[in-house]
NUVO-117193 format. One line per 2 residues: their letters; for each residue z, y, x of N, C-alpha, C. Coordinates in nm, 4 decimals. Layout:
A> Z:Y:X:Z:Y:X:Z:Y:X | ...
This chain:
XX> 0.1893:-0.4490:1.3432:0.1265:-0.3217:1.3038:0.1721:-0.2781:1.1719 | 0.1903:-0.1387:1.1582:0.2484:-0.0881:1.0405:0.1567:0.0210:0.9824
XX> 0.1463:0.0365:0.8599:0.0714:0.1433:0.7969:0.1385:0.2064:0.6735 | 0.1097:0.3284:0.6458:0.1763:0.3881:0.5255:0.0678:0.3996:0.4262
XX> 0.1134:0.3719:0.3077:0.0255:0.3674:0.1836:-0.0481:0.5096:0.1730 | 0.0281:0.6095:0.1819:-0.0260:0.7493:0.1660:-0.1390:0.7855:0.2742
XX> -0.1224:0.7222:0.3887:-0.2348:0.7354:0.4848:-0.3633:0.6603:0.4577 | -0.3386:0.5467:0.3888:-0.4486:0.4551:0.3554:-0.5308:0.4996:0.2307
XX> -0.4563:0.5532:0.1413:-0.5169:0.5918:0.0071:-0.6277:0.6967:0.0292 | -0.7465:0.6546:-0.0365:-0.8644:0.7408:-0.0249:-0.9418:0.7044:0.1028
XX> -0.9152:0.6263:0.1904:-0.9921:0.6041:0.3083:-1.1141:0.5239:0.2717 | -1.2066:0.5473:0.3543:-1.3493:0.4774:0.3328:-1.3183:0.3395:0.3913
XX> -1.3743:0.2466:0.3030:-1.3762:0.0900:0.3313:-1.5115:0.0575:0.3860 | -1.5263:0.0014:0.4871:-1.6492:-0.0271:0.5570:-1.6676:-0.1732:0.5828
XX> -1.7910:-0.2269:0.5882:-1.8114:-0.3695:0.6224:-1.8377:-0.3662:0.7696 | -1.8710:-0.4900:0.8331:-1.8797:-0.4960:0.9855:-2.0044:-0.4339:1.0300
XX> -2.1068:-0.4064:0.9317:-2.2135:-0.3337:0.9845:-2.2103:-0.1780:0.9626 | -2.0835:-0.1294:0.9401:-2.0480:0.0143:0.9291:-2.1183:0.0680:0.7944
XX> -2.1334:-0.0101:0.6989:-2.1809:0.0379:0.5731:-2.0615:0.0510:0.4843 | -2.0619:0.1681:0.4077:-1.9581:0.2023:0.3174:-1.9547:0.1021:0.1946
XX> -1.8339:0.0394:0.1774:-1.8098:-0.0571:0.0611:-1.7615:0.0301:-0.0568 | -1.6781:0.1237:-0.0181:-1.6136:0.2033:-0.1231:-1.4911:0.2869:-0.0655
XX> -1.3958:0.3137:-0.1507:-1.2927:0.4040:-0.1073:-1.1571:0.3260:-0.1705 | -1.0523:0.3268:-0.0823:-0.9347:0.2617:-0.1210:-0.8556:0.3426:-0.2304
XX> -0.8379:0.2858:-0.3417:-0.7605:0.3601:-0.4414:-0.6228:0.3020:-0.4815 | -0.6021:0.1782:-0.4389:-0.4756:0.1108:-0.4689:-0.4555:-0.0191:-0.3831
XX> -0.3323:-0.0543:-0.3699:-0.3035:-0.1788:-0.2924:-0.2222:-0.2765:-0.3843 | -0.2764:-0.4016:-0.3990:-0.2089:-0.4902:-0.4817:-0.1140:-0.5747:-0.4051
XX> 0.0099:-0.5846:-0.4548:0.1185:-0.6721:-0.3820:0.1779:-0.7623:-0.4954 | 0.2154:-0.8857:-0.4500:0.2711:-0.9791:-0.5377:0.4192:-1.0121:-0.5025
XX> 0.5028:-0.9886:-0.6138:0.6379:-1.0048:-0.5844:0.6768:-1.1524:-0.5610 | 0.7703:-1.1702:-0.4644:0.8147:-1.3013:-0.4252:0.9615:-1.3260:-0.4211
XX> 1.0228:-1.2835:-0.5245:1.1774:-1.3053:-0.5371:1.2462:-1.2118:-0.4416 | 1.3273:-1.2669:-0.3510:1.4082:-1.1857:-0.2648:1.3345:-1.1483:-0.1308
XX> 1.2181:-1.2002:-0.1066:1.1421:-1.1663:0.0030:1.0602:-1.0402:-0.0249 | 1.0116:-0.9717:0.0688:0.9185:-0.8512:0.0414:0.7923:-0.8958:-0.0237
XX> 0.7320:-0.8119:-0.1079:0.6093:-0.8548:-0.1727:0.4893:-0.8768:-0.0744 | 0.4068:-0.9630:-0.1058:0.2937:-0.9953:-0.0092:0.1732:-0.9024:-0.0611
XX> 0.0939:-0.8473:0.0328:-0.0084:-0.7811:-0.0009:-0.1246:-0.8749:-0.0265 | -0.1848:-0.8783:-0.1472:-0.2931:-0.9875:-0.1798:-0.4315:-0.9266:-0.1802
XX> -0.4378:-0.7828:-0.1861:-0.5699:-0.7289:-0.1790:-0.5762:-0.5877:-0.1923 | -0.6931:-0.5205:-0.1961:-0.7025:-0.3832:-0.2166:-0.7915:-0.3588:-0.3358
XX> -0.7543:-0.2452:-0.4086:-0.8537:-0.2006:-0.5171:-0.9407:-0.1012:-0.4523 | -1.0794:-0.1175:-0.4457:-1.1720:-0.0261:-0.3956:-1.2581:0.0370:-0.4957
XX> -1.2571:0.1730:-0.5052:-1.3503:0.2381:-0.5881:-1.4831:0.2481:-0.5377 | -1.5766:0.2058:-0.6127:-1.7230:0.2194:-0.5852:-1.7942:0.2791:-0.7038
XX> -1.8353:0.4073:-0.6806:-1.8921:0.4778:-0.8034:-1.7802:0.4938:-0.9089 | -1.8097:0.4668:-1.0288:-1.7088:0.4776:-1.1346:-1.6147:0.3582:-1.1562
XX> -1.6480:0.2607:-1.0829:-1.5822:0.1272:-1.1095:-1.4826:0.0896:-0.9853 | -1.3780:0.0124:-1.0215:-1.2892:-0.0432:-0.9214:-1.3054:-0.1848:-0.9105
XX> -1.2984:-0.2343:-0.7804:-1.3183:-0.3835:-0.7500:-1.1976:-0.4149:-0.6728 | -1.1705:-0.5604:-0.6811:-1.0711:-0.6231:-0.5987:-1.1265:-0.6785:-0.4742
XX> -1.0639:-0.6492:-0.3640:-1.1025:-0.7044:-0.2417:-0.9797:-0.7842:-0.1823 | -1.0055:-0.9246:-0.1547:-0.8946:-0.9923:-0.1131:-0.8771:-0.9656:0.0350
XX> -0.7343:-0.9735:0.0638:-0.6933:-0.9496:0.2057:-0.7605:-1.0304:0.3080 | -0.8118:-1.1512:0.2689:-0.8831:-1.2342:0.3622:-1.0034:-1.1793:0.4226
XX> -1.0650:-1.0746:0.3372:-1.1875:-0.9965:0.3869:-1.1533:-0.8796:0.4747 | -1.0292:-0.8401:0.4764:-0.9859:-0.7252:0.5571:-0.9557:-0.7518:0.6945
XX> -1.0194:-0.6933:0.7929:-1.0126:-0.7224:0.9239:-0.9038:-0.6270:0.9996 | -0.9110:-0.5027:0.9630:-0.8364:-0.3949:1.0301:-0.7898:-0.3003:0.9254
XX> -0.6454:-0.2761:0.9250:-0.5876:-0.1953:0.8249:-0.5074:-0.1069:0.9112 | -0.5500:0.0148:0.9505:-0.4739:0.1087:1.0281:-0.4833:0.2414:0.9690
XX> -0.3673:0.3050:0.9529:-0.3682:0.4450:0.9016:-0.4117:0.5426:0.9949 | -0.4286:0.5146:1.1236:-0.4573:0.6286:1.2179:-0.6105:0.6389:1.2322
XX> -0.6877:0.5460:1.1765:-0.8364:0.5627:1.1727:-0.8810:0.6153:1.0483 | -1.0178:0.6679:1.0403:-1.0655:0.7277:0.9204:-1.1163:0.6335:0.8247
XX> -1.1252:0.5009:0.8602:-1.1745:0.4122:0.7682:-1.1060:0.2688:0.7874 | -1.1260:0.1816:0.7010:-1.0746:0.0498:0.6972:-1.1922:-0.0423:0.7326
XX> -1.1768:-0.1336:0.8235:-1.2878:-0.2164:0.8684:-1.2557:-0.3685:0.8168 | -1.3687:-0.4190:0.7439:-1.3495:-0.5490:0.6870:-1.4040:-0.6553:0.7808
XX> -1.3507:-0.7774:0.7620:-1.4062:-0.8890:0.8469:-1.5521:-0.9336:0.7968 | -1.5668:-0.9554:0.6701:-1.6953:-1.0006:0.6219:-1.8055:-0.9163:0.6179
XX> -1.9272:-0.9612:0.6452:-2.0432:-0.8726:0.6297:-2.0755:-0.8490:0.4962 | -2.0504:-0.9413:0.4132:-2.0742:-0.9174:0.2658:-1.9341:-0.9515:0.2018
XX> -1.8484:-0.8414:0.1884:-1.7191:-0.8679:0.1224:-1.7267:-0.9159:-0.0195 | -1.6266:-1.0033:-0.0504:-1.6185:-1.0656:-0.1814:-1.5586:-0.9657:-0.2809
XX> -1.6164:-0.8581:-0.3240:-1.5751:-0.7652:-0.4249:-1.5837:-0.8426:-0.5714 | -1.4740:-0.8295:-0.6393:-1.4855:-0.8850:-0.7654:-1.3904:-0.7947:-0.8679
XX> -1.3938:-0.8489:-0.9856:-1.2970:-0.7732:-1.0840:-1.1619:-0.8140:-1.0690 | -1.0762:-0.7215:-1.0865:-0.9379:-0.7575:-1.0629:-0.8756:-0.8161:-1.1911
XX> -0.8239:-0.9412:-1.1649:-0.7486:-1.0164:-1.2719:-0.6070:-1.0132:-1.2226 | -0.5258:-0.9464:-1.3036:-0.3788:-0.9179:-1.2755:-0.2951:-1.0492:-1.2890
XX> -0.2246:-1.0904:-1.1968:-0.1241:-1.1891:-1.1929:0.0000:-1.1391:-1.2514 | 0.0785:-1.2225:-1.3059:0.2068:-1.1658:-1.3692:0.3033:-1.1089:-1.2850
XX> 0.2881:-1.1364:-1.1492:0.3937:-1.0957:-1.0557:0.3407:-0.9743:-0.9624 | 0.2077:-0.9243:-0.9971:0.1453:-0.8260:-0.9232:0.2020:-0.6877:-0.9626
XX> 0.2034:-0.6059:-0.8583:0.2375:-0.4608:-0.8704:0.1329:-0.3832:-0.8012 | 0.0910:-0.2648:-0.8511:-0.0046:-0.1771:-0.7747:0.0819:-0.0674:-0.7126
XX> 0.0762:-0.0729:-0.5784:0.1647:0.0236:-0.5147:0.1494:0.1722:-0.5288 | 0.0260:0.2141:-0.5460:0.0052:0.3628:-0.5646:0.0400:0.3910:-0.7152
XX> -0.0129:0.3203:-0.8127:0.0013:0.3583:-0.9458:0.1435:0.3312:-1.0101 | 0.2090:0.2268:-0.9575:0.3320:0.1827:-1.0263:0.4533:0.1938:-0.9335
XX> 0.4385:0.2242:-0.8066:0.5650:0.2355:-0.7269:0.5882:0.3752:-0.6678 | 0.4639:0.4162:-0.6114:0.4742:0.5511:-0.5452:0.5133:0.6665:-0.6482
XX> 0.5940:0.7477:-0.6094:0.6423:0.8738:-0.6906:0.7198:0.8215:-0.8219 | 0.7699:0.7029:-0.8022:0.8616:0.6510:-0.9145:0.9917:0.6247:-0.8634
XX> 1.0925:0.5950:-0.9466:1.2332:0.5681:-0.8949:1.2600:0.4209:-0.8918 | 1.3333:0.3879:-0.7886:1.3820:0.2538:-0.7652:1.5363:0.2612:-0.7458
XX> 1.6010:0.1497:-0.7511:1.7411:0.1559:-0.7208:1.7852:0.1144:-0.5808 | 1.8441:0.2052:-0.5169:1.8870:0.1766:-0.3768:2.0252:0.0922:-0.3872
XX> 2.0122:-0.0285:-0.3511:2.1251:-0.1272:-0.3605:2.2309:-0.0993:-0.2712 | 2.2162:-0.0289:-0.1602:2.3202:0.0079:-0.0704:2.4258:0.1031:-0.1403
XX> 2.3683:0.1959:-0.2229:2.4592:0.2883:-0.2829:2.4568:0.2929:-0.4356 | 2.3820:0.1934:-0.4975:2.3611:0.1714:-0.6395:2.3283:0.2974:-0.7116
XX> 2.2243:0.3656:-0.6683:2.1788:0.4815:-0.7319:2.0254:0.4911:-0.7344 | 1.9657:0.5596:-0.8255:1.8181:0.5665:-0.8297:1.7764:0.6691:-0.7115
XX> 1.6516:0.6314:-0.6561:1.5984:0.7154:-0.5513:1.4496:0.7154:-0.5822 | 1.3824:0.8251:-0.5288:1.2384:0.8336:-0.5537:1.1665:0.7849:-0.4424
XX> 1.0592:0.7057:-0.4703:0.9776:0.6613:-0.3609:0.8653:0.7521:-0.3345 | 0.8641:0.8098:-0.2071:0.7606:0.9103:-0.1778:0.6491:0.8515:-0.0929
XX> 0.6700:0.7330:-0.0353:0.5751:0.6592:0.0337:0.6128:0.5153:0.0537 | 0.5260:0.4331:0.0885:0.5483:0.2944:0.1053:0.4990:0.2538:0.2583
XX> 0.5788:0.1621:0.3214:0.5399:0.1159:0.4507:0.4902:-0.0256:0.4388 | 0.3772:-0.0605:0.4819:0.3290:-0.1984:0.4779:0.3267:-0.2486:0.6299
XX> 0.3552:-0.3781:0.6454:0.3625:-0.4250:0.7805:0.2875:-0.5594:0.7961 | 0.2244:-0.5827:0.9151:0.1682:-0.7221:0.9287:0.2793:-0.8172:0.9792
XX> 0.2938:-0.9342:0.9236:0.3827:-1.0311:0.9631:0.2989:-1.1565:0.9934 | 0.3704:-1.2652:1.0278:0.3119:-1.3891:1.0646:0.2387:-1.4527:0.9455
XX> 0.2832:-1.4123:0.8201:0.2245:-1.4623:0.6934:0.1303:-1.3615:0.6325 | 0.0765:-1.2682:0.7039:-0.0083:-1.1612:0.6431:0.0600:-1.0362:0.6328
XX> 0.0084:-0.9525:0.5459:0.0525:-0.8207:0.5219:0.1646:-0.8217:0.4094 | 0.2746:-0.7430:0.4132:0.3694:-0.7358:0.3186:0.4233:-0.5918:0.3122
XX> 0.4956:-0.5617:0.2062:0.5645:-0.4398:0.1848:0.6973:-0.4377:0.2617 | 0.7028:-0.3601:0.3677:0.8169:-0.3601:0.4501:0.9372:-0.2633:0.3840
XX> 0.9018:-0.1614:0.3341:0.9967:-0.0728:0.2784:0.9334:0.0502:0.2174 | 1.0245:0.1446:0.1712:0.9798:0.2631:0.1095:1.0295:0.3918:0.1867
XX> 0.9669:0.4965:0.1792:1.0176:0.6244:0.2419:1.0695:0.7182:0.1286 | 1.1901:0.7606:0.1716:1.2599:0.8436:0.0739:1.2768:0.9905:0.1246
XX> 1.3169:1.0796:0.0362:1.3641:1.2098:0.0826:1.2468:1.2995:0.0910 | 1.2933:1.4354:0.1063:1.2005:1.5380:0.1180:1.1047:1.5168:0.2402
XX> 1.1468:1.4592:0.3536:1.0662:1.4536:0.4705:0.9402:1.3602:0.4370 | 0.9470:1.2654:0.3660:0.8385:1.1805:0.3187:0.7407:1.2533:0.2272
XX> 0.8040:1.3250:0.1401:0.7216:1.4055:0.0523:0.6328:1.5191:0.1258 | 0.7031:1.5871:0.2069:0.6375:1.6888:0.2942:0.5337:1.6271:0.3806
XX> 0.5599:1.5037:0.4435:0.4679:1.4440:0.5250:0.3313:1.4097:0.4465 | 0.3441:1.3702:0.3088:0.2232:1.3311:0.2434:0.1393:1.4588:0.2115
XX> 0.1979:1.5725:0.2144:0.1349:1.7039:0.1794:0.0624:1.7660:0.3035 | 0.1043:1.7203:0.4252:0.0453:1.7733:0.5426:-0.0956:1.7154:0.5726
XX> -0.1749:1.7852:0.6450:-0.3003:1.7186:0.6940:-0.2652:1.6009:0.7733 | -0.3623:1.4988:0.7596:-0.3287:1.3622:0.8322:-0.3070:1.3758:0.9779
XX> -0.3622:1.4710:1.0389:-0.3560:1.4919:1.1854:-0.2030:1.5395:1.2300 | -0.1282:1.5802:1.1407:0.0057:1.6547:1.1691:0.1211:1.5498:1.1040
XX> 0.0743:1.4432:1.0366:0.1797:1.3643:0.9747:0.2729:1.2836:1.0598 | 0.2271:1.2383:1.1798:0.3118:1.1471:1.2460:0.4377:1.2086:1.3021
XX> 0.4454:1.3325:1.3201:0.5613:1.3975:1.3836:0.6697:1.4254:1.2800 | 0.6588:1.3938:1.1522:0.7623:1.4200:1.0535:0.8447:1.2964:1.0414
XX> 0.9745:1.3189:1.0529:1.0731:1.2199:1.0399:1.1069:1.1869:0.8946 | 1.1064:1.0617:0.8548:1.1394:1.0293:0.7184:1.2509:0.9179:0.7121
XX> 1.3139:0.9040:0.6086:1.4163:0.8099:0.5826:1.3562:0.6849:0.5196 | 1.3718:0.5633:0.5748:1.3219:0.4507:0.5265:1.4211:0.3686:0.4584
XX> 1.3819:0.2873:0.3517:1.4758:0.1958:0.2907:1.3973:0.0549:0.2924 | 1.4583:-0.0473:0.3495:1.3970:-0.1776:0.3472:1.3733:-0.2262:0.2018
XX> 1.2657:-0.2971:0.1759:1.2332:-0.3511:0.0544:1.3422:-0.4393:0.0005 | 1.4171:-0.5157:0.0820:1.5216:-0.5966:0.0367:1.6454:-0.5179:-0.0006
XX> 1.6528:-0.3908:0.0305:1.7708:-0.3068:-0.0121:1.7410:-0.2271:-0.1304 | 1.6281:-0.2701:-0.2185:1.5983:-0.1913:-0.3224:1.5596:-0.2911:-0.4482
XX> 1.5677:-0.2227:-0.5621:1.5409:-0.3117:-0.6819:1.4469:-0.2204:-0.7717 | 1.3417:-0.2909:-0.8286:1.2504:-0.2023:-0.9175:1.3289:-0.1851:-1.0432
XX> 1.2912:-0.0711:-1.1106:1.3430:-0.0519:-1.2458:1.2778:-0.1479:-1.3398 | 1.3388:-0.1770:-1.4428:1.2794:-0.2888:-1.5405:1.1415:-0.2636:-1.5806
XX> 1.1021:-0.1375:-1.6008:0.9701:-0.1138:-1.6434:0.8660:-0.1499:-1.5499 | 0.8979:-0.1690:-1.4182:0.8129:-0.1920:-1.3177:0.7987:-0.3404:-1.2844
XX> 0.9016:-0.4134:-1.3324:0.9075:-0.5648:-1.3019:0.8211:-0.6404:-1.3989 | 0.7274:-0.7020:-1.3430:0.6347:-0.7798:-1.4424:0.7011:-0.8994:-1.5063
């Protein structure tokens, strides 16, 4: 299963009893050397505060639904303690430049694609070009028909200010 970060951002996060936990404001990923970063959790806004929700509590992460459904009846929301290898996908990668290693030039990240693998969720790649930017500006119902250019995570390098 795949999901785009721009489709998930701002979505309602609900527990198994259909109670609102908060709203997704960012996704935490941990860098793993040459492998794509692992998604370790979500930052959920609840009132004026942001809480960390570990991926173990997330049961369903789909961009086509209007909400995210959690496994736990009482999700373990806690304060976010940043790990040295963590990156915040919305605040630190989206709308920033990275190096495309195929052509050795900077490119702008207009969206990110996350995918479920055997080891959990990970960042599969980034969406580049005008198509990805236009897609983000469209209403969610019209987004799926827009073609975008994707760059695999293994074919990019973060600029030094983004590397923890």
